[in-house]
A tleap script that builds the chain and sets N, CA, C and O, in Angstrom:
source leaprc.protein.ff14SB
mol = sequence {
  NMET LYS VAL SER SER SER LEU LYS SER LEU
  LYS ARG ARG HIE PRO ASP CYS GLN VAL VAL
  ARG ARG LYS GLY ARG VAL TYR VAL ILE ASN
  LYS THR ASN PRO ARG TYR LYS ALA ARG GLN
  CGLY
}
set mol.1.N position { -1.043 -8.427 4.920 }
set mol.1.CA position { -0.958 -7.699 3.623 }
set mol.1.C position { -2.335 -7.839 2.909 }
set mol.1.O position { -2.750 -8.967 2.643 }
set mol.2.N position { -2.972 -6.863 2.629 }
set mol.2.CA position { -3.948 -6.841 1.682 }
set mol.2.C position { -3.541 -6.899 0.295 }
set mol.2.O position { -2.522 -6.350 -0.125 }
set mol.3.N position { -4.379 -7.598 -0.442 }
set mol.3.CA position { -4.337 -7.596 -1.820 }
set mol.3.C position { -5.516 -7.096 -2.647 }
set mol.3.O position { -6.611 -7.659 -2.663 }
set mol.4.N position { -5.169 -5.857 -3.419 }
set mol.4.CA position { -6.205 -4.936 -4.086 }
set mol.4.C position { -6.203 -5.036 -5.386 }
set mol.4.O position { -5.183 -5.595 -5.789 }
set mol.5.N position { -6.957 -4.710 -6.238 }
set mol.5.CA position { -6.944 -4.289 -7.617 }
set mol.5.C position { -6.634 -3.045 -7.657 }
set mol.5.O position { -5.794 -2.698 -8.487 }
set mol.6.N position { -7.216 -2.084 -6.794 }
set mol.6.CA position { -6.779 -0.494 -6.774 }
set mol.6.C position { -6.178 -0.265 -5.376 }
set mol.6.O position { -6.639 -0.615 -4.289 }
set mol.7.N position { -4.981 0.439 -5.665 }
set mol.7.CA position { -4.530 0.924 -4.176 }
set mol.7.C position { -4.887 2.348 -3.857 }
set mol.7.O position { -4.415 2.834 -2.829 }
set mol.8.N position { -5.817 3.205 -4.771 }
set mol.8.CA position { -5.770 4.561 -4.261 }
set mol.8.C position { -6.937 4.658 -2.958 }
set mol.8.O position { -6.983 5.591 -2.157 }
set mol.9.N position { -7.640 3.738 -2.962 }
set mol.9.CA position { -8.394 4.012 -1.486 }
set mol.9.C position { -7.845 3.415 -0.468 }
set mol.9.O position { -8.418 3.549 0.613 }
set mol.10.N position { -6.671 2.646 -0.521 }
set mol.10.CA position { -5.911 2.255 0.537 }
set mol.10.C position { -4.905 2.984 1.164 }
set mol.10.O position { -4.573 2.904 2.347 }
set mol.11.N position { -4.285 3.941 0.007 }
set mol.11.CA position { -3.433 4.853 0.276 }
set mol.11.C position { -3.962 6.118 0.998 }
set mol.11.O position { -3.257 6.793 1.749 }
set mol.12.N position { -5.127 6.359 0.740 }
set mol.12.CA position { -5.983 7.413 1.729 }
set mol.12.C position { -6.268 7.072 3.213 }
set mol.12.O position { -6.649 7.812 4.119 }
set mol.13.N position { -5.986 5.781 3.214 }
set mol.13.CA position { -6.307 5.213 4.732 }
set mol.13.C position { -5.628 6.132 5.807 }
set mol.13.O position { -6.340 6.345 6.789 }
set mol.14.N position { -4.578 6.629 5.810 }
set mol.14.CA position { -3.527 7.004 6.612 }
set mol.14.C position { -2.774 8.233 5.934 }
set mol.14.O position { -2.609 8.198 4.715 }
set mol.15.N position { -2.349 9.228 6.613 }
set mol.15.CA position { -1.612 9.995 6.026 }
set mol.15.C position { -0.153 9.599 5.700 }
set mol.15.O position { 0.448 10.180 4.797 }
set mol.16.N position { 0.321 8.785 6.302 }
set mol.16.CA position { 1.798 7.918 6.213 }
set mol.16.C position { 2.011 7.183 5.209 }
set mol.16.O position { 3.158 6.832 4.933 }
set mol.17.N position { 0.873 6.786 4.425 }
set mol.17.CA position { 0.868 5.671 3.383 }
set mol.17.C position { 1.831 6.144 2.334 }
set mol.17.O position { 2.058 7.339 2.142 }
set mol.18.N position { 2.441 5.075 1.601 }
set mol.18.CA position { 3.438 5.556 0.444 }
set mol.18.C position { 3.311 4.434 -0.688 }
set mol.18.O position { 3.323 3.232 -0.420 }
set mol.19.N position { 3.212 4.849 -1.726 }
set mol.19.CA position { 3.009 3.797 -2.982 }
set mol.19.C position { 4.361 3.376 -3.606 }
set mol.19.O position { 4.968 4.356 -4.038 }
set mol.20.N position { 4.876 2.441 -3.743 }
set mol.20.CA position { 6.256 2.091 -3.869 }
set mol.20.C position { 6.186 0.845 -5.038 }
set mol.20.O position { 5.363 -0.055 -4.866 }
set mol.21.N position { 6.920 0.833 -6.016 }
set mol.21.CA position { 7.039 -0.132 -6.927 }
set mol.21.C position { 8.260 -0.861 -6.760 }
set mol.21.O position { 9.329 -0.255 -6.841 }
set mol.22.N position { 8.222 -2.205 -6.517 }
set mol.22.CA position { 9.177 -3.248 -6.194 }
set mol.22.C position { 8.845 -4.442 -7.315 }
set mol.22.O position { 7.777 -5.003 -7.562 }
set mol.23.N position { 9.971 -4.586 -7.807 }
set mol.23.CA position { 9.888 -5.998 -8.781 }
set mol.23.C position { 8.688 -6.064 -9.319 }
set mol.23.O position { 8.005 -7.025 -8.965 }
set mol.24.N position { 8.071 -5.056 -10.339 }
set mol.24.CA position { 7.165 -5.063 -10.965 }
set mol.24.C position { 5.892 -4.845 -10.213 }
set mol.24.O position { 4.922 -4.423 -10.841 }
set mol.25.N position { 5.789 -5.097 -8.887 }
set mol.25.CA position { 4.412 -4.875 -8.227 }
set mol.25.C position { 4.560 -3.675 -7.535 }
set mol.25.O position { 5.634 -3.155 -7.233 }
set mol.26.N position { 3.091 -3.122 -7.219 }
set mol.26.CA position { 2.865 -1.983 -6.604 }
set mol.26.C position { 2.519 -2.328 -5.212 }
set mol.26.O position { 1.683 -3.173 -4.892 }
set mol.27.N position { 3.432 -1.399 -4.175 }
set mol.27.CA position { 2.809 -1.922 -2.970 }
set mol.27.C position { 2.612 -0.505 -2.148 }
set mol.27.O position { 3.275 0.503 -2.393 }
set mol.28.N position { 1.516 -0.600 -1.060 }
set mol.28.CA position { 1.495 0.610 -0.182 }
set mol.28.C position { 2.134 0.248 1.311 }
set mol.28.O position { 1.629 -0.622 2.021 }
set mol.29.N position { 3.035 0.841 1.614 }
set mol.29.CA position { 3.865 0.813 2.984 }
set mol.29.C position { 3.676 1.804 3.846 }
set mol.29.O position { 3.478 2.911 3.345 }
set mol.30.N position { 3.682 1.709 5.087 }
set mol.30.CA position { 3.317 2.493 5.947 }
set mol.30.C position { 4.567 2.270 7.107 }
set mol.30.O position { 4.699 1.161 7.624 }
set mol.31.N position { 5.345 3.251 7.424 }
set mol.31.CA position { 6.324 3.041 8.362 }
set mol.31.C position { 6.147 3.021 9.766 }
set mol.31.O position { 6.877 2.415 10.551 }
set mol.32.N position { 4.973 3.826 10.114 }
set mol.32.CA position { 4.454 4.189 11.424 }
set mol.32.C position { 3.637 3.246 11.847 }
set mol.32.O position { 3.699 2.952 13.040 }
set mol.33.N position { 2.593 2.486 10.898 }
set mol.33.CA position { 1.783 1.614 11.452 }
set mol.33.C position { 1.664 0.724 10.050 }
set mol.33.O position { 1.161 1.072 8.982 }
set mol.34.N position { 2.281 -0.518 10.400 }
set mol.34.CA position { 2.684 -1.475 9.436 }
set mol.34.C position { 1.113 -2.358 9.214 }
set mol.34.O position { 1.040 -3.307 8.435 }
set mol.35.N position { 0.254 -2.005 9.800 }
set mol.35.CA position { -0.794 -3.006 9.255 }
set mol.35.C position { -1.770 -2.284 7.984 }
set mol.35.O position { -2.832 -2.686 7.509 }
set mol.36.N position { -1.070 -1.235 7.700 }
set mol.36.CA position { -1.793 -0.869 6.331 }
set mol.36.C position { -1.039 -1.203 5.319 }
set mol.36.O position { -1.112 -0.508 4.305 }
set mol.37.N position { -0.303 -2.133 5.349 }
set mol.37.CA position { 0.146 -2.737 3.835 }
set mol.37.C position { -0.479 -3.130 2.849 }
set mol.37.O position { -1.460 -3.852 3.027 }
set mol.38.N position { -0.148 -2.826 1.782 }
set mol.38.CA position { -1.013 -3.564 0.640 }
set mol.38.C position { -0.136 -3.898 -0.542 }
set mol.38.O position { 0.967 -3.390 -0.744 }
set mol.39.N position { -0.759 -4.849 -1.346 }
set mol.39.CA position { -0.184 -4.968 -2.676 }
set mol.39.C position { -1.235 -4.942 -3.660 }
set mol.39.O position { -2.404 -5.270 -3.453 }
set mol.40.N position { -0.625 -4.430 -5.010 }
set mol.40.CA position { -1.735 -4.633 -6.057 }
set mol.40.C position { -1.616 -5.906 -6.829 }
set mol.40.O position { -0.542 -6.472 -7.036 }
set mol.41.N position { -2.881 -6.358 -7.280 }
set mol.41.CA position { -2.637 -7.694 -8.271 }
set mol.41.C position { -3.187 -8.956 -7.762 }
set mol.41.O position { -3.062 -9.992 -8.414 }
savepdb mol mol.pdb
quit
């Protein structure tokens, strides 16, 4: 999982990426290709 200060560029890496808020943190998840997971902060 990548940790980044801005998720906008990581969301654009793949069309299936979704930005999700969980427990006060912002994540990028991708069901079809899990190697695009990322977290903000």
